[in-house]
N, C-alpha and C positions, 0 to 999 in steps of 0.2 A: 548321193548327191545328184541333183537334177539341174540341167541347164534350162533357164527361162528365156524364151524368145522375145525379150524386151531389153532395152537399154534403160539406164536409170539417170534421171536428173536429180542431182543432190542440191537441195536448196538450203542455204544458211542465212539467217537474218543478219542484217548489218545495223549500224548505229541509228539510222532514221527509224527503223522498226522499234528499237528500244525506246527512242525518244517519244514516239507516238504512244507507247504503252505507259510511260511515265506521265506524259501530258494528259492522257485520257483518264488517269486516276484509277487504273485497274489495281486490284488487290494482289499482293504477293508477286509483284513484278521482279523477275530475277535481275541480277546485275548484268551489265553489258557482256562481261566475260562469260557468265553462265548462259546467257541467251545465245551468244555466237558459238558456244560450244555444242549446241544442239542443231541437228539438221533434219530435214524431211527428205524422203525419197519418193519420186514420182516415176512410175514405169511408163515408157512410151514405146511405140513401135520402132523396130530396128529400121535404119534407112535402107532404101532399096539399092542405092549406089554408094560407093565409097566417096567421101568428100573430105576436105580439110576440116579438122576439128573445130576451129573457130567458126567456120561457115555452118557446120551442123548445129553447134550450140545456138548460134544466132537464129537459125531457122526454127529450132525447137522452142526457144524463148518466144519468138513471134507467134507461134502456133498455140502456146499454152500459158502465156503470162497472165492473162485475165483470170483464168481458172485457178492457177496457183496462188495468185494474189488473194483471191476471195477465200481460198482454203486456208492459207496461212493466217490471215487476219481473223477469220471466223473462229479460230482456236480461242481467241481472247474476246471477241465481240461476235457472238453467235449470229446475230441478225445484221451485222455490219452497220449498226446504227451510228457508231462513232468513227467508222472507218473513213479515211480520206478517199476522195474520188481518185481513181487511177487514170492518169492522163495518157500514158503511153509506155512502151517498153523501156524507155530511158529511165523513167521514174521507178519502174520495177527493178531495174538493175542498180539503182541507187539504194534500194531497200534490201536487196538480196544478192548474195553470191550464188552463182550457178556453176556447178561442175558436172561432168558427165562420167558415168561409169559404163564402159562399153560392153562388159560381160556381166551377166547376172546369174548367180547360181543359188539354188535352194538347198541348204544343208539340213533343214528341219526334217524330222521324221513324221510329224503329223501332216495330214493332207493340207494343201493350200486352201485357205478360205477366201472366197471372193464375195464381196458384198457391194451392191450398188449404193453409193452414198449421194448420188445426185438429188434424190427426192427427200433426203433426210433433213 
């Protein structure tokens, strides 16, 4: 087991995300229950100083909500042609639940693969 020097933002879609999928006419849209049962994990740098959890989560949302929004919606709409404009972090929080996992461990035996997906 290896410790990873990152913390994890756990992102789970909410009802507005599901409604967008339905309204946009995507094929094979899961039920709301199925959609909200899935989460994505985004690794971010550990904070330099201890701070209240709510404060840390809010800072991380402010730093990363645009990137996460684009990543989550592009799973369904690769070029974001049908994606609504993101106005602010309030809208992001209406669409996604955000939790924090403070410790991240790698239990896999295979080497960790890193790939830059920015240019993809």
